[in-house]
N, C-alpha and C positions, 0 to 999 in steps of 0.2 A: 586480329591481337588487338586491333580497337573497338572492336562489335564484341568481345569476348571480356574486354575490360567493363566496359559500360555495361554487360549485361550481371556481370558481377561485381556491377557498383552496390546492390544493396547487402550482400554479403562483406564487402570493405567497409562501408558505414555502420554495418553492425558490432562488427570486430570494434573497429573505435571508439563505438558508444558505448559497447561496455569497458570498454578500459576507462574511458572518461567518467564512469560509473565508483574505478576503485582507486585512480590515479591520486583522488587527492584527498584520502582518505588517512588519519590522522597516525594511523599504523607507519605509513610511507615514508622516506626523508622528501617525496616531492612538496607535500602541504608545510611541510615546518621549515621548507630551505626557506631563508629567510637574506642569503650573503647576494650585494650586492656587485656580481662578479655577471662571466660568459655563459656561466651554467645556467643562472636564473633567466636570462635573457633565450635561451634555448629552450627553458622550462615552458615560459609564456608561448613562448614561438608554438609547442608543442600541447599545450592546453587549446590553443586554437584554430587547430587543425581538428582535434578528437569533438570541440564547441559546433563547429563549421559540420562532422559528418552527424553529430546529434541531432541537430537542429534539421539538416534535411532529410535523416530518416524518420522523425518525427512529419515533418509536412505529407511525405509520403504515407504514412502511416492512416492521415488525415484524410489523405484524397482516396484513398482505396475505402476504407471505412465510409467514404460519405457516398462510395457510387455499391455499395452494393448494402440492401437488409440484409442482414447473415439471418436475424429472427429473435427471437425472444428464449430460445432452447439453445441456442447460441453463445447467448450472453450470459447465461446461469450457468452454463459451464464453463466458462471463463473463468468466470468466479471458483469455482466452483475447483477447476484445478489450482489456482493460487492456494486455495485451502490447504490443498491437498499437500502442495509443494512447501508450503509454511509449516503442516504438521510433520510433515518428511522431515523438513529440518530440525524440526526439536526432538522427533526418534535417536537421529541421528547424533547431534549434540548426549542425548541420554545414552545411547549405546557406546559413540567414538570416548567421547571425553568423563561420561558416568558423572553429565553438570543436568539440572533440569532446576529450572526457573518458572514459575506460574504466571508470572508477565508473557515468558514468548508465548508460552501455551495459548494466552488471549490475543496475543498478536497474530496467532496462526490462526484461531477459529474466527477471528473478526477481524481481518487485514485492513477492510475497508474504514472501519470505522475510528480504529486507533491509528488509519494513517501510515501503516508500515511500510508501504512502498507507492508513491503519489504516482508515478510514470503508468503500473498496473493498473491502478484505481481509475484516472484519467481515458488508461485502453477501454474501459471497461464501456466507463460513458461515454464515449467516442463510438464504441459501438451501438450501444443502444439511439444515441441523438443524433448523430452525423447525417447518417439519411434523412434527417428533415429538411438541411441544408437546401436538397433539390427544391424544397417547395418554394424559397426563395427564390425573387426573381432572377438574371444576373446581374443586372444593374444594385442592387441590392447584397448581393455576393461578396460583388467587389469592393462595394463602399464597406462594408465588414471586414474584408480584410485588408486594404488602407487604414481601417480606426485602427487593427491591431498591430499593425507594425509603427504606425505611428506612435500609440500609447509603449513602445520599445523604446522606439527613440528618444521620446521626451524622458524616458524615466533615466536613459544613457547620460541627457544634456545636462541633468539638473544632477543627476547621483542622486537622487533619493527614492526611497521605498513607496514610490507614490500608489504600484496597485497592490504589493504586496505580495511581489515575482524576483526582489532582487535576489533573494537565497537562492531562487528555480527550484527547489525542494521542495515543491507543492500540488499539488492537484492542476490549482489555476494556471500555473505556468505553463504544464505539461497541454492542455484544454488549447488553451492560446493559439500555444504552437501548431499545434494538432489544426486545429481552426484556420490558420492561415493557409497550411495546404491545401483543405477541403475549398475553401473562399476566392481558391486561383484560381481553383481545377478546369481544365477546360481551354486553356488562351490560350492561342495562338499566333507568337507572335511572328511579323511581319521578319522578313528579312533585316531592314535598316532599324529594326527594334532588340533584333535581337545581335545587333553590331555593338548596337550603342548598350545592351547589357552586360556583354563579353567586357565591354573595352572597361565600363564604369565600373563594372564585378570585381574587374582587377585590378584597378585604382586601389577601392573600397578595401579589398581583402588586400591588398600592401601596404593602406595608411593604417591599417586595424593592427597589421602586426606588426611594422613598425612603432607604433605609438604602446603594443603589450609590450614590446619586448625595453621601451625605454621606460616607460612607466616605473620600474624600479628604484631606477637613477632618480627622476624625479622624485618621487614619491619622499625616498629618503634627504633630498635636498631642501626641499619644502618643508616637512611635515619631520623631518628626521626620524621617520618611523618607515613600514611596511604597510602602512593603513589605504596607501588608495593605489596598492601597486598592480593590485586585480581589476582595474576599471572599466578597461579593455580586453578582459579575457574571463568574462563570465557567460553564464548561458544566456542572460536575459538582455545581453548590449546589446542594442540597436544595430549597431553596425553588422552584426556578427550575422541578424537575422537576414540583413539585406545582402547581405553576399549569397546564404540557403537559399532564401529565392530565388536570386537570382540563377543559382543553378538547377533548381525546381522548374523555374519557366524555360529553362533552355532545354528541358528533354523531349520538347515536341509533343505534350501532353499523353508520354509513354509513360507509363507506371512501374517502373523497376520494382521487380520481386515482390510483384501482386499476391502470386501462388503461394510464395511462402507465408506473405502477410494475410490470406485467406484460410489455410491449413492451419495459421496457428505455431509455426515452427519458432517465427521469431520471435512471439509473446513467449513463448515457452522459454528460451533460453534467454531473454532481458527478466523472465522474473527468476530463474535459476541463480542470474548473474546477480541479482538486484535487490533480495529478499536478507534484512542485515545478518540476523545472523549466517548465512550463506555467508555470506560475501566477507563476514569477520573471515572466517577460515581463510580465504582468496589471498585477501590483502596477506595476512596473519603467516602465510605461507611463503608471500612474496618476499614481505619485512626480512625473514628469518635466514635468510640461503643466500641472499647478495651482497653486497656491501657497494660494488659499483652503482653509479646512477645510472649511466647506459645501459650496462648489466640486466638494471632492476628492469629497467622500461621493456626488456628484452624477453625474462621473466613475466610479465604480466602478459605484455603478447599473448606468450604458448597457452598461460594458465587460461586466459580470454578465446583463445578461439577452443580449447578443450572444452571450456560448460559451454560454447557454442556449441558445440558436436555431441553432448550428452544431451542438452536440452533440445535438438530435434530429434534424435534419440529414445528422449522420453518420449515427446510429444504425439511421436507414430506408434509408439507402445499405446499411449493412454488412445487415441483416437482407434487401434484396432479393439483396446479393452471395453469403451464404449459400447462400441456395435455390435458386439457380440455378449452383452448381456441382456437377457430379457424385459427385467426392470426399465432400460434405456428406453424402450420403446411406450411403456406406459408413462415415465419422465417426459417425453416429448408430448404425448395426447396433452399431458394437462399441464404444460404450457403453452403450449398455440390454443390451450382456449381459453385462457388470459382473456379478458378485453381488451382490444384497441383504441377504445375512445374511452374520453372522462367522465362521458354522461353516462357511461353501461356501467360502473364500477358497481353505484350502492343496488341497485338489483343481483348487481353480481355475488356480491359480499353477502345481502341478505339471504340468498340461496346458499351460500356455502355452509354459515353458520346454521341453519336449520339442520343442515347436512350432516357436520362435523362439532355441533354443542358441546357434545362431552369432550373433546379431546382439546376443544378452545376452552372451553369454561376451564380445563385442570390446568394448560399454559398460562391462562393470565390467572389463577389462583397460585398457582406456583411463582408468576412474578410479584405479587403482589406480597408472600409471603419474600422471598428473597428483600424488597424494600422494608419490611418488617425488621427483620434479619440482620440487615446489615445498619437501620435506622437504633438498632438498642445497642450497637457496640457503643455507640458514642455518648457522655454525661448528657449533653448539652447538645442543644439545637444549633449554639453558632461557635463556627470554627473561630474564627477569625471576626473582629467587629460587622466586616460587610459581609462578610460569604458566610451562608446559612447551608447545615447540612445538609438539609432534604436537596435544597441546589445542587450540590460539591455530588452528591449518590447519582442523582440525575443527567449530570453534565460529564462529570469529571471519570465517575464511577461507572460507566453503562458497561463496560465489558463482564467487568466483575458480575454486578445483578444477574446478564443476562444467561454468564455460565453458573451462577447461584440457584436462578430460575430452572435449569436444565436437568442439575442433579436433586433437586428437590421434584422438577415432572418424574422423572425415573425412577426416584421412591413410589410415586404414587401409582405410575406402573407397574411394579414391582409387586408392590400390593394386593393391587387387585389383580392380579394374573396366581398369589397366593390364596387369599378368599374367596375371588370370583364378586365383589360386591363394590361397585363405584364409585356412591356415595359413604358409604362406609371406611372406604381406603382414602378417600379424601379427608371426611371429618381426622380419621385419625392420623393421617401425617401432618396434620393444618395444624391439629391438637401437638405434634409431638415437637412441630418446631419451633412452635411460638414457648411451649415448654422451653427448650433447647435454649432458645434465643434470651427467655428471661433468666434462666442460669446463666449462661454466657456474658449476659447483662450485669449480673453481681457481681461475678467473680471480676469483671473487666474492671468493676469500680472497688472492689476491695482489696484483690491482688496488681490490679492494673498488670493483666494475659486472660487470653479467653482458653474456656477449654481443652485440653490436652488431652491426648490417646491415653498418657500416663492416668490422667484422673478419672478415665472410665475405667481402667485395669487399677484403679485403689477402691473402684466400690463393689468389687468382688469383696474385697477383705472386711466390708464394714459386715456381713453374715457371722464372720467366727466371732469380731469384738463384741459382738450383740450379747454374743453366749455367756460372757461376764457379765455380764447386767440382769437383774432379775426383769420380767418386764413390770413386775408390781410396782419396782420404784420407780418406771417409767411413766406411769399411769400416774401415780399421786402426785409425782411431780407435775405434770399437767395439769392435773386437777389444783393444784397449790395456786400454778400458776396463772 
């Protein structure tokens, strides 16, 4: 029985991690519950348990991704899975709720640059970089791990966001926790150290749990509000990191759930659970069907289990689909041909440009036209006294620029497929885009609105209107002017 529980530890940790992604959403009562009573203390204890499970699972991910060099093809495919799930969530929103927002589409197409799900982004970065940790000496790896744990403890003692990880919903936080697992991988604790870790780990857990349960009372007594109620019940708490690290070190260098991590099942479940558009549906369902806090926690647990099951099934289906497609082999060969060292990139890029210069020129021109089109939407280069519109475009509107560039590039390819002339197609689309951008700019200055589809429909009526005016009157008026 004990062996079954140990081997299924990853499954329990994944379930609790998914719950921790949802439990503190603003739609549920848990995050808004601010009464200083026994229920608040129980919620704090539940929060501590969920946090420890998520931290332990993140360390397991770090250890596994450090041990296995999965290859660039796998890294790119993992990113494509994130895009596919995001696009599917937008389609589901459109079909089911009959709602569509352009920002949701941008989030789906550019999940990393728009920082939609930091955990998935950190997972992809770890896949590409953590095998490099093996190149460090054991002393340096241990030192790195101690520094990271020390950073968590310092931030907990001073209760300041010293490293930018206090809210824990950013890529840096997840990478730091996974790196702790990678840095302490391979440690075999002697028996006396195992007893020490068990003893003081249990003490630390009990002390942290008691502090977390008492903090609402302390916060109300000292600050007269709940501003510091979650001081010892957040993901970046150093004491909870120590407890999770103790559990991690007591595994005798055994990776639990390694197969599920490597085949993408855990990643698939986390993405399905954590994408904001999908998460809002899960949380909304739980919030609208049960009022009692205990039953609501049970309902969240059941939904989390269902999402995990769907995630594993979807991962199995995607793996079978990718393996059966002929284009997958071509895609794998292309990715594997990418340079593995930094000094090889200049020669590879030069060769790649000479081979694909027409397509690259069209892409570059499409991006430039997207910048021009967006720039002409502003009447001035200065949005605020300290914020220029060009900087705003390049930094804050990068997703819109890339999406616009893709649309312009598609227009170039469509025209080229019709007339069969590359340069003519490029010049024609460029001219039309610039004319459209200028017309859009003029209308924005006059009417404070862009060109709408109704404006294009009105253009069809111009021909019938001109029949009532003699062409000679128009010519003579122009000559007089």
